[in-house]
C-alpha distance (Angstrom), angle and dihedral (degrees) to the residues before:
residue distance angle dihedral
M1 . . .
R2 3.80 . .
E3 3.78 115.3 .
P4 3.75 117.4 -143.7
D5 3.83 117.3 -115.4
K6 3.87 114.7 -110.2
E7 3.88 90.5 -120.5
Y8 3.82 92.6 55.0
L9 3.77 90.9 45.7
E10 3.74 91.0 57.5
R11 3.83 90.4 46.3
A12 3.76 91.0 49.6
A13 3.74 91.8 50.9
N14 3.76 92.1 51.9
L15 3.84 97.3 51.6
S16 3.77 120.4 110.4
V17 3.78 118.1 -112.0
E18 3.81 89.8 -107.1
D19 3.82 92.3 54.8
S20 3.80 92.6 43.9
E21 3.87 90.3 52.5
R22 3.85 90.1 50.2
L23 3.75 90.3 52.6
L24 3.75 93.4 46.4
S25 3.85 90.0 51.6
R26 3.83 89.7 55.6
M27 3.71 93.7 44.9
R28 3.77 121.0 118.9
T29 3.81 119.5 -108.8
K30 3.80 92.6 -113.5
L31 3.79 92.3 61.0
V32 3.77 92.0 46.7
R33 3.77 91.0 52.9
R34 3.75 90.2 51.4
I35 3.80 90.7 54.4
D36 3.83 89.5 47.5
D37 3.85 90.1 49.2
K38 3.82 88.4 48.9
K39 3.83 89.8 -121.1
L40 3.75 89.7 124.2
S41 3.71 133.3 27.1
T42 3.75 117.8 -124.1
I43 3.87 89.6 -109.5
E44 3.76 91.5 51.4
A45 3.80 91.5 50.5
I46 3.78 90.9 48.5
A47 3.79 90.4 50.5
I48 3.79 91.9 52.3
Q49 3.87 90.2 48.9
L50 3.76 89.8 49.0
E51 3.75 90.6 51.8
R52 3.85 92.5 46.4
E53 3.80 92.0 49.6
D54 3.83 90.8 49.5
E55 3.92 91.3 50.3
E56 3.85 90.3 48.2
L57 3.81 92.2 48.7
E58 3.82 92.1 48.8
E59 3.84 89.7 49.4
W60 3.78 91.1 49.0
R61 3.81 91.7 49.9
E62 3.85 91.8 49.3
N63 3.90 88.5 51.6
R64 3.79 91.0 45.4
V65 3.84 90.2 55.0
K66 3.80 91.5 49.4
L67 3.84 89.8 49.6
N68 3.77 91.8 49.2
E69 3.82 91.6 49.8
K70 3.77 90.9 46.0
F71 3.83 92.3 53.8
K72 3.73 92.5 41.5
D73 3.76 92.0 61.6
T74 3.78 93.5 52.1
């Protein structure tokens, strides 16, 4: 099981209730089941979701730069 990074745990703990609920609504089923099974606390699951979303955003940005460079050359 993936352990949340300390930085993301702090960020998750400092989120507003509204922001936490938004993250929970986007959470993958696997994380929700871990909360239900008491394998993860809600804060830990939110921290993992934050980390995943940051990783996905970084990947998207890298791909976007590559696409921009590709179309700039044509």
